[in-house]
N, C-alpha and C positions, 0 to 999 in steps of 0.2 A: 497593561501594554503587552502583550503576546509578544514572546519569544521563538515562535517556529509556529509553518505550517506544517501541516502532518494529511499526504497524501492517502488513505487508502481506499480497498476496493478491488475487485476482482483480477486477475494476471488481463492483462491487455486492454486495458481498458485505458494506459497511457501516463500514469503517476510516474514515468523517469521522463517521460518527453514532456509532459506536459509542466512537471517541476521542475528543470532546470530552463525552462524559458520564462518562467513564474519566477526563481529565484536572478534570474539575472533584471527584471523590470525592477523587483524590488529592493534591488542589491543588500542580499542573503547568498549564503552559502546553500550548497546544489547537497543532500546525502541520502544516497540510498542505502538503504537498512539491508538488504543483500550482498551489497558490497562487503558493508563494515560486516556482516558473521562470516562471508569468506573469509575476510582478511582473518578474522580472529582466529578461523577454523582451520584458515589455513587448504581448505578443498572446497571443492565451488559445491555448491546448495544439490548438486544433482549424486556427488558423490556423498556428504552428508546423510541426505535421503536412502541411498541406498546403503549405508554401512548401519547407520542410526535405526531406520524406519522412520515412518511417519511423527509417531510420536515421538520419539528420540531429533526429529527434526525439531520439532514445535518447540519441545521441552527446551534446546539450544539456544532457537530461534527468542521464547520468551528470558529467559535468562540472560542469555547480552544484552538483546533491548529494555531488561528492565534497571539495564544499569548506565545505559548509552548515554551522555548527554550530550547535546549541543545549544549553542543560540543561534539568535537571528538566521535561521536557515529555515530553506524545505526541502520535506526529509521524504523521499517517496519508499515507503512501505511495501516488503511483500505480503501476497492477498489473502497469505496463512496469519499474518499478525495480530489479528483478531482473537484470534486463539487463545493467547495470552496473557492473564487478566494483570498480570505485575509490567509487563512488558506498556500494555493499553495506558496501563495507569501511569506510569513514565513520562511513557511521550506524549500526552494527551494535560500534563500538569504544565501547566503556564502555556498553553497552546493550542489553537484554534485547529480542529480534524475535520478534514475535506475529504467526503466520500464522493469519491466519479462515480455516477452509476452510468450504467449502461444494461439497455433490456438484454436479455437474455441469446436473442438468434444474433442480432449483431454482435454481440458476447463471442458469439461461438463460430461467426465468422472470420473475425478478427485473428481469433486465438488460432486457428488449421491447428499442426501440432503440439500437444500442449507435452505430448514426452521431452522434447526441446528444453523448455522452457523450464524445466525445474519445479511443473506447478504440485501441489500439494493436493496429493489426489491420491483417495484410499483403493484399495486394487478391486478392480469392481465395482466402483462406485463411477457414475456416471458424470461429464460436467453438469446436467442437468439440475441432476442430485447436491454436487456440492454448491451450483450458486444457489438455490434455494436454501442449504442450510447456512452459507454466510450470510446470506443477505439482511436478515433481521441484527448478525453480530453487525453490520457494521453503521444501517440503521442508528443500533443503541449508541456505537460510539461516535457516532458525527456530531459534530456541531451544525456544520453545513454539507447542506447535500448538494452538490450537483447534478443535475440531469445532464449527460451529454450526447444524446439521441439528437442524431440531422445536425450534431456540432463536428467542427474541423477543431483541429488544434488549438488555433487564434479563436475561433468563436467561445472554448469550454475554459481557456485563460481568461479572457473577458467578466464570464463569469464568476469565476473566482475572483478576480478583482471586483468587480459590482459589488460582491459579497461581504469582501474583508476591509471596504473601505470603513469600514466603521472600529473596525476589529482591532485594527492595527496603530 
């Protein structure tokens, strides 16, 4: 019996939106780890990034989420969570990790201005380079990969439910 469903993927793929709907369908709680981090640090993600830098933010995210615990929850993670080995080890324990995968061009269109989203991207790094860097990490940690191309929110949720029916 898996206690949680962990949603991973690039910013803009719909982890939070899909997560809320999934939680309602399953009768689970919904947790957004970005909000967990903001509450623990008592500041916005973009402020943590500007004060501590990218590496400092990743360390903060890893530290907080390596100790985080929830039960019967759908957990939407920040796109950078896969950089934290301790966080991923903790989150994936007794959970199903679902990677919401979207083609780069569709992602770029959905994201719009990444500066306002608190996206963990290094100075001078393109979104394309970030995408290429993260995809292998998402695939490494995923128990289930959901291809969202051509899907609206409802279709994505239905695909996840079909995959999870044997796991929950």
